[in-house]
C-alpha positions, 0 to 999 in steps of 0.5 A: 563623513556622515550621510547628510554631509555626503548628500550636501557635498554631492549636491554642491559638486554637481551644481557647482559644475553646472554653474561653472560651465554657465559662467564660462559659456556665456522677444518673443512670447513664451509658449504656455497658457494660463497663470498656474505655476506648474505651467512655468516649469517644463522638462520638454513637454512645452516651450517657454522660450521660443526662438524668433523663427519657430520651425515646424520640426521644433514644434513637432518635437515638443508636441511629441514629448507632450504626447509621450511619443519619445522616439519620434521626439528624439528623431525630430529634435535631433534633426532640428538641432543639426541646423539650429545648434544655438537653441538651448531650450531644445538642446536641453529637451533633447538631453532629457530625452537622452537621459530617459532613453539611457535607462540609467540613474539620474538626478534632477536639477532645475534652472530658474530664469526670467524668460518672460521678461529677460529672454536674451539673458535667460538664453545665455544661461540656458546655453551654459546649462545645456552644454554642462548637462551634455558634458556631464551626462556623456563625459563625467557622470560615472557613478554619480548618475546623469542629469535631467534639467527642469526649466522654470520661468520665474518672470523676474522683474522689478516692476508690477508683480515684483518677486511674487511669481519667483517666490511661487516658482521657488515654492513649487520647485521645493515641493518637488522632492525629485529636484536636487537643487536649483541654478538661479535666480537671476537678480539679487531681488529674486535670490533674496526673496527665494533663499528662505523658501529653499532653506526651509525645504533644505534645497540647495540653490546657486545663483550665477549672477546675483551680487547684492551684499544683502545675500548672505553666504552663511546659509548652508543652502545658498551659494553664488559664483560671482563676487558681491557688489562690494568687490565690484564697487571697489574695482569700479571706484579704483578704475575711476580714481586711477583714470581721473585726476579729480573724481566727481560722479553721478550715480544713476540707480533704482531705489526699488532694486536691492542689487542697485541700492547695494552697488550704489551704496558700496560705490559711494562708500569707496569714493566718498560721499563728497565726490558724489553729485546728487540729483533727484532724477538719478533714481530711475524708479521715479521716471515715467513708465513711458519710454517716450519721456526718457530721452527728455529726462536724461537730457535734463539731468545731464545738462544739470550736472555737465559742469560739475561731474566727470563720470557717470555710474550706472547701476539700474538693476533688472527691469531698468536697463532701457532707461540706463541705455537712454542715458548712454545715448544722450551722453554721446561719449561726453563723460566716461561711463561706468556700469554694474554687471547687469549692463553686460548684455547684448542689448547694451551693445545693440542700443548703446552703439559706439557710446557703449 
């Protein structure tokens, strides 16, 4: 086996292990100032994902890392995590300190998530990464070396800056030659936008949640651990067809999201265009940005389709989950609701209530 292939396989083995744990384990302002991309990346010297109840011990520990007082940082974060065991960012910072303290060889992996715009989902991924890092370092590392984790905030959002910040973060990560690979990004849009950047620099990336069929598996530097939208749409369509005698579906989607368009297209392909009820207001991207207008918009659409539709399909894409949940609330369980994987979140259960 040649040297290049061995390096690629080693990268894939380590990254695959981390993403496996990420999947199985599964709002506050981030504490960084300014807009420089380097400030969106941390090994522990600054916090990007502060919890609601920020404790002095946490801040002292992070400040100690910034001041290179690693012994004090280690003691402080250890004490803090004894009572706050569910803080993944602090756990990763402590794991990184363990790596430095051990003086053993290590590899660097980055995890890039939309911390600023989607904190809860980012924390879910970070919990898995923190667990995987600890498990690898103290149970499995062996001759492969330990793992040090860089956390990046790519501000993944379908509105305003789109994928611009994610592309800049990816460019910065690719420049840092010590980084072995990247776990990320979150949405299909950012994964599509950053794949070419990583490929140009021969940096491996694995997305734990991106599902768009536009993401190719042909590049040797991009991998994903979940099925594409084709498989998800097929499962949703099959469920609807087996549960309903005659299928007439209304699909709510976001025309500015690759993920959303991909899932909608595959779902329509599976159930047939004749079974789709079209409405101009089904495109959530055209809705007002004012949340006060969403209930009225959802009510109008559902009133127009209530006599012809017998199932609602929600494929909102990242950044439009709140609009989709407004539809769920207005529907009040009158029509069955199907949804894409980005509806699987704590917010859906919290806001959707019994209707979800």
